C-alpha positions as CSV (number, residue, x, y, z in Angstrom):
1,X,-37.2,143.2,-141.3
2,X,-39.0,140.3,-142.9
3,X,-41.6,138.3,-141.0
4,X,-39.4,135.2,-141.3
5,X,-36.8,136.8,-139.0
6,X,-39.2,137.7,-136.2
7,X,-38.2,134.6,-134.2
8,X,-34.8,136.1,-133.7
9,X,-36.2,138.9,-131.5
10,X,-34.9,138.5,-127.9
11,X,-38.4,138.9,-126.4
12,X,-39.7,136.2,-128.7
13,X,-36.8,134.0,-127.9
14,X,-37.1,134.3,-124.2
15,X,-40.9,133.8,-124.0
16,X,-41.7,132.2,-127.2
17,X,-42.0,128.6,-125.9
18,X,-44.2,129.6,-123.0
19,X,-46.4,131.5,-125.4
20,X,-46.5,128.6,-127.9
21,X,-47.5,126.2,-125.2
22,X,-50.2,128.5,-123.9
23,X,-51.7,128.8,-127.5
24,X,-51.3,125.0,-128.0
25,X,-53.4,124.3,-124.8
26,X,-55.9,127.0,-125.7
27,X,-56.5,125.7,-129.1
28,X,-56.6,122.0,-128.0
29,X,-59.1,122.7,-125.3
30,X,-61.3,124.9,-127.6
31,X,-61.4,121.8,-129.9
32,X,-62.1,119.4,-127.2
33,X,-64.7,121.7,-125.6
34,X,-66.6,121.8,-128.9
35,X,-66.4,118.0,-129.4
36,X,-67.5,117.4,-125.7
37,X,-70.3,120.0,-125.6
38,X,-73.0,117.6,-126.7
39,X,-72.0,115.1,-124.1
40,X,-71.9,117.8,-121.4
41,X,-75.5,118.8,-122.2
42,X,-76.6,115.1,-121.9
43,X,-74.7,114.3,-118.7
44,X,-73.6,115.9,-115.4
45,X,-70.3,116.9,-116.9
46,X,-69.3,120.6,-116.9
47,X,-66.8,122.0,-119.4
48,X,-65.7,124.6,-116.8
49,X,-64.6,121.8,-114.4
50,X,-62.8,120.0,-117.3
51,X,-60.9,123.2,-118.2
52,X,-59.7,123.6,-114.5
53,X,-58.7,120.0,-114.4
54,X,-56.8,120.4,-117.6
55,X,-55.0,123.5,-116.3
56,X,-54.2,121.7,-113.0
57,X,-52.9,118.6,-114.8
58,X,-50.7,120.7,-117.3
59,X,-49.5,123.2,-114.7
60,X,-47.8,123.3,-111.3
61,X,-49.9,120.5,-110.0
62,X,-48.6,117.7,-112.3
63,X,-46.8,117.9,-115.6
64,X,-45.4,121.5,-115.6
65,X,-46.2,122.0,-119.2
66,X,-47.8,125.4,-118.4
67,X,-46.1,127.9,-116.2
68,X,-47.4,131.2,-115.0
69,X,-46.2,133.4,-112.3
70,X,-49.1,133.7,-109.8
71,X,-47.8,137.2,-108.7
72,X,-47.5,138.4,-112.2
73,X,-49.7,141.2,-113.5
74,X,-50.9,139.0,-116.3
75,X,-52.8,136.5,-114.1
76,X,-54.6,139.2,-112.2
77,X,-55.4,141.2,-115.3
78,X,-56.7,138.1,-117.0
79,X,-59.0,137.5,-114.1
80,X,-60.2,141.2,-114.2
81,X,-60.9,140.9,-118.0
82,X,-62.9,137.8,-117.3
83,X,-64.9,139.6,-114.7
84,X,-65.6,142.7,-116.9
85,X,-66.9,140.5,-119.8
86,X,-69.0,138.2,-117.8
87,X,-70.4,140.8,-115.4
88,X,-71.4,142.8,-118.5
89,X,-73.0,139.9,-120.1
90,X,-74.9,138.9,-116.9
91,X,-76.0,142.5,-116.3
92,X,-77.5,142.7,-119.7
93,X,-79.6,139.7,-118.9
94,X,-81.1,141.4,-115.8
95,X,-84.6,142.4,-116.8
96,X,-85.9,145.8,-115.7
97,X,-89.2,144.5,-114.8
98,X,-87.8,141.9,-112.5
99,X,-85.7,144.5,-110.7
100,X,-88.8,146.6,-109.9
101,X,-90.9,143.6,-108.7
102,X,-88.4,141.0,-107.4
103,X,-85.5,142.9,-105.8
104,X,-86.1,141.6,-102.3
105,X,-84.5,138.1,-102.6
106,X,-81.1,139.2,-104.0
107,X,-80.9,142.2,-101.5
108,X,-81.6,139.8,-98.6
109,X,-78.7,137.5,-99.7
110,X,-76.4,140.5,-100.3
111,X,-77.1,142.3,-97.0
112,X,-77.6,139.2,-94.7
113,X,-76.3,136.1,-96.3
114,X,-72.9,137.4,-97.3
115,X,-71.9,138.8,-93.9
116,X,-73.2,135.6,-92.2
117,X,-71.2,133.4,-94.6
118,X,-68.1,135.5,-93.9
119,X,-68.5,135.4,-90.1
120,X,-69.2,131.7,-90.0
121,X,-66.2,130.8,-92.1
122,X,-64.0,133.2,-90.1
123,X,-65.0,131.4,-86.8
124,X,-64.3,127.9,-88.2
125,X,-61.0,129.1,-89.7
126,X,-59.8,130.6,-86.4
127,X,-60.8,127.4,-84.5
128,X,-59.2,124.8,-86.8
129,X,-56.1,126.7,-87.8
130,X,-53.6,129.1,-86.0
131,X,-54.6,132.1,-88.1
132,X,-55.4,135.2,-86.3
133,X,-58.9,136.7,-86.1
134,X,-58.1,139.3,-88.8
135,X,-56.5,136.7,-91.0
136,X,-59.5,134.4,-90.6
137,X,-62.0,137.2,-91.4
138,X,-59.9,137.8,-94.6
139,X,-60.4,134.1,-95.5
140,X,-64.2,134.6,-94.8
141,X,-64.3,137.7,-96.9
142,X,-62.6,136.1,-99.8
143,X,-65.0,133.1,-99.8
144,X,-68.3,135.0,-99.3
145,X,-69.0,136.2,-102.8
146,X,-70.5,133.8,-105.4
147,X,-69.6,133.5,-108.9
148,X,-71.7,134.4,-112.0
149,X,-69.3,132.4,-114.2
150,X,-69.9,129.0,-112.6
151,X,-73.7,129.7,-112.1
152,X,-74.2,130.9,-115.7
153,X,-75.6,127.6,-116.8
154,X,-78.1,127.9,-114.0
155,X,-79.1,131.6,-114.3
156,X,-79.6,131.4,-118.0
157,X,-81.5,128.1,-118.2
158,X,-85.2,128.7,-119.0
159,X,-86.2,125.6,-117.0
160,X,-85.1,127.3,-113.8
161,X,-87.9,129.5,-112.4
162,X,-87.4,133.0,-113.6
163,X,-87.4,134.5,-110.0
164,X,-84.6,132.1,-109.0
165,X,-82.5,132.9,-112.1
166,X,-82.9,136.6,-111.5
167,X,-82.0,136.3,-107.8
168,X,-78.9,134.3,-108.3
169,X,-77.8,136.4,-111.3
170,X,-78.2,139.8,-109.5
171,X,-76.6,138.4,-106.4
172,X,-73.6,137.0,-108.2
173,X,-73.1,140.2,-110.3
174,X,-73.1,142.5,-107.3
175,X,-71.5,140.7,-104.5
176,X,-67.9,140.6,-105.7
177,X,-67.8,144.5,-105.7
178,X,-69.6,144.4,-102.4
179,X,-67.1,142.0,-100.9
180,X,-64.1,144.1,-102.0
181,X,-64.3,146.7,-99.1
182,X,-63.9,143.9,-96.5
183,X,-60.9,142.4,-98.5
184,X,-59.2,145.7,-98.8
185,X,-59.8,146.7,-95.1
186,X,-58.5,143.4,-93.7
187,X,-55.6,143.3,-96.1
188,X,-54.6,146.8,-95.0
189,X,-54.9,145.8,-91.3
190,X,-52.5,142.9,-92.0
191,X,-50.1,144.7,-94.3
192,X,-46.6,145.1,-93.0
193,X,-45.8,148.4,-94.7
194,X,-48.3,150.5,-92.6
195,X,-51.0,150.9,-95.3
196,X,-54.4,152.3,-94.3
197,X,-57.9,151.8,-95.5
198,X,-60.7,154.2,-94.9
199,X,-64.2,152.8,-95.1
200,X,-66.0,156.2,-95.6
201,X,-63.6,157.1,-98.5
202,X,-64.3,153.8,-100.1
203,X,-67.9,154.0,-99.9
204,X,-68.1,157.5,-101.2
205,X,-65.4,157.3,-103.8
206,X,-65.3,153.6,-105.0
207,X,-68.9,152.4,-104.6
208,X,-70.9,155.6,-105.0
209,X,-68.6,156.9,-107.8
210,X,-68.7,153.5,-109.4
211,X,-72.5,153.5,-109.5
212,X,-72.7,157.0,-111.0
213,X,-69.9,156.2,-113.5
214,X,-71.8,153.2,-114.7
215,X,-75.0,155.0,-115.0
216,X,-73.6,157.9,-116.9
217,X,-71.5,155.9,-119.3
218,X,-74.4,153.6,-120.1
219,X,-76.9,156.5,-120.6
220,X,-74.5,158.3,-123.0
221,X,-73.7,155.0,-124.9
222,X,-77.4,154.2,-125.3
223,X,-78.2,157.8,-126.6
224,X,-75.3,158.0,-129.1
225,X,-76.5,155.2,-131.1
226,X,-79.5,155.8,-133.5
227,X,-82.6,153.7,-133.3
228,X,-84.9,151.7,-135.7
229,X,-84.1,151.6,-139.4
230,X,-81.4,154.3,-139.1
231,X,-79.4,152.0,-136.8
232,X,-79.6,149.2,-139.2
233,X,-78.4,151.4,-142.0
234,X,-75.3,152.7,-140.1
235,X,-74.4,149.6,-138.1
236,X,-74.5,146.0,-139.1
237,X,-75.4,143.4,-136.5
238,X,-71.8,142.2,-135.6
239,X,-70.8,145.9,-135.1
240,X,-73.7,146.3,-132.6
241,X,-72.2,143.4,-130.6
242,X,-68.7,145.0,-130.8
243,X,-70.1,148.4,-129.7
244,X,-71.7,146.8,-126.7
245,X,-68.6,145.1,-125.7
246,X,-66.7,148.3,-126.2
247,X,-69.1,149.9,-123.7
248,X,-68.1,147.3,-121.1
249,X,-64.4,147.9,-121.4
250,X,-64.7,151.7,-121.7
251,X,-66.9,151.7,-118.4
252,X,-64.2,149.8,-116.6
253,X,-61.5,152.0,-117.9
254,X,-63.3,155.3,-117.1
255,X,-64.2,154.1,-113.6
256,X,-60.6,153.1,-112.5
257,X,-59.1,156.3,-113.8
258,X,-58.5,159.0,-111.0
259,X,-60.3,159.5,-108.7
260,X,-60.6,155.7,-109.0
261,X,-64.0,154.2,-108.6
262,X,-65.0,150.5,-108.4
263,X,-64.8,149.4,-112.0
264,X,-66.6,146.1,-111.5
265,X,-69.6,147.8,-109.9
266,X,-69.5,150.4,-112.7
267,X,-69.6,147.7,-115.3
268,X,-72.4,145.7,-113.8
269,X,-74.6,148.8,-113.3
270,X,-73.8,150.1,-116.9
271,X,-74.9,146.7,-118.3
272,X,-78.2,146.7,-116.5
273,X,-79.1,150.3,-117.6
274,X,-77.7,149.9,-121.1
275,X,-79.6,146.6,-121.6
276,X,-82.8,148.3,-120.3
277,X,-82.5,151.3,-122.5
278,X,-81.3,149.5,-125.7
279,X,-82.8,146.1,-125.8
280,X,-82.0,146.0,-129.6
281,X,-78.3,146.3,-128.8
282,X,-78.6,143.8,-126.0
283,X,-80.1,141.2,-128.3
284,X,-77.3,141.6,-130.8
285,X,-74.6,141.2,-128.1
286,X,-76.3,138.1,-126.6
287,X,-76.5,136.4,-130.0
288,X,-72.9,137.0,-131.0
289,X,-71.0,137.2,-127.6
290,X,-71.2,133.5,-126.7
291,X,-67.8,132.8,-128.1
292,X,-66.2,135.7,-126.5
293,X,-67.4,134.8,-123.1
294,X,-66.6,131.1,-123.4
295,X,-63.0,131.9,-124.6
296,X,-62.5,134.3,-121.6
297,X,-63.9,131.7,-119.2
298,X,-61.7,129.0,-120.7
299,X,-58.5,131.1,-120.5
300,X,-59.1,132.2,-116.8
301,X,-59.9,128.8,-115.6
302,X,-57.1,127.2,-117.3
303,X,-54.5,129.7,-116.0
304,X,-55.9,129.3,-112.5
305,X,-55.9,125.6,-112.6
306,X,-52.3,125.8,-113.7
307,X,-51.3,127.6,-110.6
308,X,-52.6,125.1,-108.2
309,X,-50.8,122.1,-106.6
310,X,-52.1,119.7,-104.1
311,X,-49.3,120.1,-101.7
312,X,-49.9,123.8,-101.4
313,X,-53.8,123.6,-101.3
314,X,-53.6,121.0,-98.7
315,X,-50.9,122.7,-96.7
316,X,-53.2,123.1,-93.7
317,X,-54.1,119.4,-93.9
318,X,-57.5,118.4,-92.6
319,X,-58.1,122.0,-91.4
320,X,-58.3,123.0,-95.1
321,X,-60.7,120.3,-95.9
322,X,-62.9,121.2,-92.9
323,X,-63.0,124.9,-93.9
324,X,-64.0,124.1,-97.5
325,X,-66.6,121.5,-96.5
326,X,-68.0,123.8,-93.9
327,X,-68.3,126.7,-96.5
328,X,-70.2,124.6,-99.0
329,X,-72.3,122.4,-96.8
330,X,-73.0,124.6,-93.8
331,X,-72.1,128.2,-93.9
332,X,-73.6,129.1,-97.3
333,X,-76.9,127.1,-96.8
334,X,-77.4,128.4,-93.3
335,X,-76.7,132.0,-94.3
336,X,-79.2,131.9,-97.3
337,X,-81.9,130.1,-95.4
338,X,-81.6,132.5,-92.6
339,X,-81.6,135.5,-95.1
340,X,-84.8,134.2,-96.7
341,X,-86.7,133.4,-93.5
342,X,-90.1,134.8,-93.5
343,X,-90.4,135.0,-97.3
344,X,-93.0,132.9,-99.2
345,X,-90.4,130.9,-101.1
346,X,-90.6,127.2,-100.8
347,X,-87.9,125.0,-99.2
348,X,-87.0,123.6,-102.7
349,X,-86.2,127.1,-103.9
350,X,-84.3,128.0,-100.7
351,X,-82.2,124.9,-100.9
352,X,-81.5,125.4,-104.6
353,X,-80.3,128.9,-104.1
354,X,-78.3,127.8,-101.0
355,X,-76.4,125.2,-102.9
356,X,-75.7,127.4,-106.1
357,X,-73.4,129.9,-104.5
358,X,-70.1,128.7,-106.2
359,X,-66.7,130.3,-105.6
360,X,-64.8,131.3,-108.7
361,X,-63.5,134.4,-110.5
362,X,-64.2,136.9,-107.8
363,X,-62.5,134.8,-105.1
364,X,-59.7,134.1,-107.5
365,X,-59.1,137.7,-108.3
366,X,-59.2,138.9,-104.6
367,X,-57.0,136.0,-103.4
368,X,-54.4,136.9,-106.2
369,X,-54.4,140.5,-104.9
370,X,-53.8,139.2,-101.4
371,X,-51.0,137.0,-102.7
372,X,-49.3,140.0,-104.3
373,X,-49.7,142.1,-101.1
374,X,-47.2,142.4,-98.1
375,X,-49.2,140.1,-95.8
376,X,-47.3,137.6,-93.7
377,X,-49.7,134.7,-94.2
378,X,-50.6,135.5,-97.7
379,X,-49.6,132.1,-99.2
380,X,-51.7,130.2,-96.7
381,X,-54.7,132.4,-97.2
382,X,-54.4,132.1,-100.9
383,X,-54.1,128.3,-100.8
384,X,-57.1,128.1,-98.6
385,X,-59.2,130.1,-101.1
386,X,-57.7,128.2,-104.0
387,X,-58.8,124.9,-102.5
388,X,-62.3,126.3,-102.0
389,X,-62.5,127.5,-105.6
390,X,-61.2,124.2,-106.9
391,X,-63.6,122.0,-104.9
392,X,-66.5,124.5,-105.8
393,X,-65.7,124.3,-109.5
394,X,-65.8,120.5,-109.4
395,X,-68.8,120.1,-107.0
396,X,-71.0,122.8,-108.7
397,X,-69.8,121.8,-112.2
398,X,-71.0,118.2,-111.8
399,X,-74.3,119.2,-110.1
400,X,-75.5,122.1,-112.2
401,X,-77.4,119.9,-114.8
402,X,-78.9,117.7,-112.1
403,X,-79.8,120.7,-110.0
404,X,-81.6,122.3,-112.9
405,X,-83.5,119.0,-113.6
406,X,-84.4,118.8,-109.9
407,X,-85.8,122.4,-109.6
408,X,-87.6,122.1,-113.0
409,X,-89.4,118.9,-111.8
410,X,-90.4,120.7,-108.5
411,X,-91.8,123.6,-110.5
412,X,-93.8,121.3,-112.7
413,X,-95.5,119.5,-109.8
414,X,-99.1,120.5,-109.3
415,X,-99.9,122.6,-106.3
416,X,-101.2,120.5,-103.3
417,X,-105.0,120.2,-103.1
418,X,-106.6,122.4,-100.2
419,X,-107.2,120.5,-97.1
420,X,-110.6,118.9,-97.0
421,X,-110.7,118.3,-100.8
422,X,-111.1,114.8,-102.0
423,X,-108.5,113.4,-104.5
C-alpha cells in the first residue's frame, strides 16, 4: 500500500483530526514560545504559564479545539514521561559535594514540612467542605509535593544562592515519590472495591527497592561506558546525550517491572549517582537535552490545561478558593518556616523557599490516578487539585523572575557591621 493511501486506514480516519489538531497546537506553541522567549527573560512572563493558559483556552474550558479524555491512559502516561525526563535532568544537576555538606535543609522540608502542609490543608478542607476526614487528607496529600518543573527556572539560575538551589531541587525531586504512599493509602481506604494498601510492603518493596534499583542501574550504566579519549572515539557527543536519556527510561522500566518498585524514586536516585560517577556524560546531556525537556514540559502542561474548565474547578465555590489560597499563602510558608526553625538561614532565605513550592506535574499525575480510581468523590478531589495547580502555575510563573531578582539582591547586600562599629 502506498503512503498516499494511509489516510484511508480506519484508525487514522477515526482519530486523524484529533491528532492533527494536537500537532498543530504543539507546533504553533513551539514557534510562539521561541518568539516570546526573549520577552520572558526580560519580564515577569513565564512560558509555562502561557502554555497552560493556551491549553485551557483551546480545550474543555473555552473553545473545545483540543479534546483529551482525562481518564485515558495517554494523559497519565504523558505525565509520567514528563516526570521521568525532568526528574532525571534535575537529579543530574544535584552536586555530590552539596549532598554531603548541605543535606539538612531538604531533609527538614521533606520530613517536617510535607506532613505539616498535608495536615494543615486537610483540616481546612474538612472545615470548609463536606468532605470526610479521609477525603480531606487525600486532598492534602495531593497538594503537599512541590514541582521541579515549575521551579526549574529558580533551581537552575546561578543568581540564586547555591544552597537554596540545591535545597529546592532536592526537595522537589524526592517529595513526589515520598508523597505517593499517602496518596495510595488514602485512595485504598476510600475505594469502593475493597482494595487494601500495606505500608510495610510499600516501604520495603516500592521505596527501598526503588532506591536499590536506581543505584544498581546507574552504577552499571556508568561502568559500561569507556572514559577519556576512548569514549570520544566510540561515542559522539549527541550519542552521549541519548545514552544518558536511555538510562533514565531504562531505570523507570526496570523499576516498575515485577516486583514493582517506585520508578520515580529509582529515576531520581539513578540520576544523582550517574551524574556523580560520570560528569562527562552529564555535561553532554545538559548541553543537548534542553529541547527535549522543553517539549515534554510544553506537551504535559498544554494537555493538562485542555482538561480544565472553570465550572469544574470552582465546583466547590468559595471553599475551593479558600483551600488554594490557604495552601499557597499559609500552609506551605508555615510548614517550611517551622521546618527550618533553629537553622542559621536568614528570613529572606526561608521566605524564598517557603514561596517557591509550586504544585505541578506530581500533583497532576496523582490526581489523575485518583480520577481513574473507584473513589466516590474523585471528581471533586481532582478539581480541587486542578485548581491548585492552575493557580500555582500562574502565581509562581509570574513571580519566578521577580523572586530571583529579589533573592539575588539580598545576597549581594553587605553583611551588617558589628555592633559598636562606626559607619
